[in-house]
N, C-alpha and C positions, 0 to 999 in steps of 0.2 A: 635254676635260675630263679623262677617264683620265688621261692626260698631265702632268695640272697634280697632282693627288694626289700621280703618282711624284715630280716636284720638291720637293711640298712634303712628302712623305712622308719624303726620304732624311735626313735627320736621324736618324732614329726606325730605319732599315732599317740604318744604320749602328752602333745601341748593339742591335737584337735581331736582329744577323743569326745568329747561330744559331738553330733550331728549339728552342722555348721548353713548357716543359708548360704545360698547362693553366693558366690563371688566373682557372678559376670563379669569383666570386662570388655573388652573391646581391641578387634586386631588394627593395628596401625597402618593405614593409609600408604602404599609409598613405590617409591620410584619401580617399575618388572621390566625388566630386560624382553625383548622380543621373543627372545628363544626362552625365558621363563614363562611369560604368558602362552608359547604356544603349548608346551612341554605340561604346563598344569591344566589347560582347557581339554588336550587329550587326554589327562589324567579324572578328568573329570565325564568326560564323555560318555552316556547313557550304555550300561550293561548290570542288563535286571539281575537282581537274585533270582537264582534259577529257582525252577519252581514245589522242587522236592528238597531244598538244601536242609531245611528246620528237619527235616524225618532222617537224616545222616546220623550216624549213630550218635559221634563225636559229639556233633553236633547239637542232638536232642539232648544229650546228657548235659553239656553246659546250659542250656538255654532253660532246662530244668534244674539247672540251681540257680541260677541268677536270677529266675523267675522269681522263686522264693526270697532271694534276700532285697528284689525291689520293689514288693506284691505291696508294701505301704507306701510306695509312690505311684504306682500305675495298677488299677482298680481292677482290669479285667484280662483276665488272662489271655483271651487274643489278642489285644490292644502289647499286651507284654512280650509274647512270643513271634510279632512280628517286629518288634522294635529291638526285639536281641538277636534276632535271626539276621535283619537287617546291619546291627551293629557287627555280628561277628561277620558277615560276608564282606562288608567294607572297610573293615577294622585289618582283616587278612590281606586283603586286594591292595590295598594302599602300606602296608611293610610295619603296622601297627600290632600294637598285643591287647587284642580286645579288651583285657580287665583295666587295662589304662585308658581306654576311649571313654568307658562307662565311669572311672573315677572322673572323668572331664566333666562330662556331662551332670553327674552328680552335683558338681558346684558349678558349671555352668546355668543349669538350668532346671537342675530339680527332677529335672526327667519331665519337663512341663513342656509339651511339644509347640504350644502357641507362645513359650515364652517371649517375650519384648523388651530392651533395657533400655534405661536411659538413652544409651548409646546409639541404640535403633536396632543391635543384635540380634540377632532371630532364632527362634527355634531350639531344638534339643542341643545343639553345640552351640548357640550364641555364634551366627556366622554373621560378617557386617555384609551388607549388601553392595558394597562397594566391588565384593568378589564377584557378582555375576555382572557387574557393567565389563569389568578384563577382562574374565574368563570365563564367561557363561553366557545366555543369552536372557532377552528380555522376559519370554514367558515361563521360567525356571522361577519356582515359586518354593522360598527359604523353610516354610511350613510344613512343606513336602516331607515327611520324611525321611525317604530314599534320598531327594534332592538335600536337604542337611548332611545328613550323616556324609553322603561324598562328598560335600565341601568341605565341611568341618574333619575328614582325615585326610582329606589332600591336601589342604592347608596344612593340617600339623606335622603333616609328613614330609611340605615343603622348609617350615620351622624347622623340622630334625635335621631335614637334611643339610640347612643355614650354619646350620650347631655343630655340624659336623656329629648327630647323630646323641646328645648333649640334651635330653629330657630335660632336665634343670631349667636349659633355656629357655628349648623350645616351647616350655610350659610356660615360660614369662612370655616370649615373642604371643602365644596364642593370646593371652587373657591380655597383653598390651600392657604388663609390668617389669617388662627386662628389667632383671638387674636389684627386683626387689624377691624378697622370698615366702612372702606371705602366699600365693597364689600355689608355687609350683608347692611346696611342702604341705598345700592342704589336701593339693590331689596328689599326692603319695601318699598320706596318711590316709588319706578314701582309700586308695586301691588294696592300704597292708590292713587298714581294717574292715575291709566292706565285699572287696570284690577277687582275693588273692584265689585263683584255682589252681587246681598243678596235675590236674589228668589231663588238659591239652598237651596234643605233641606241640616239640618245640618250635617257635612262632620267630618273627623278626626280629622279634627283641633280644634273641640268642646273639643277633649279629654286626645288633646298630647299638650296643651298650646297657650298661644297668643305670637306671637315677637314683641321684642319691640325693637325700635333702643335706641343705645348707644354712 
């Protein structure tokens, strides 16, 4: 399945072969039904990364490989390990592919923990603060690693469900640019160029469809 992503993202990779600056946008504030609010609030409820998660063999191999790939963005081994272990855990918890989430962070924040956009989006996954008002609690800090990734992955999953598994449109929603190709194609190109990894067991990406550059 990951190999199919590589083939389908070939055109986007050619267009975005050079490293791009962060293309952070802003999720659009929208009216949510009470059932959706309740479901999202439940999804972001606290469940920390298990203490031994990074040492599990399959996770450890993934972290080791991805750590090498983001070393030019994140300075210390400790910070990379914590970021990657949390990314892996939160991605799978939300039913997302971890490499896709890395590609989102690559363009949203450039892996900067304290990234802050002109639209007030915050942290690694550039989460808009209105989400805390809707589905969280006032004490939640979007610059906290786990909080930011929990929100970001749950929001992306929400948009993916809205778009019936269409990653291209879900990414557009995530960036606040639905209907425009620049951001989704850039994320898919980053996935293809920087984050493909074939040694993971099948993940939820196998059941929700393959993203296709357009």
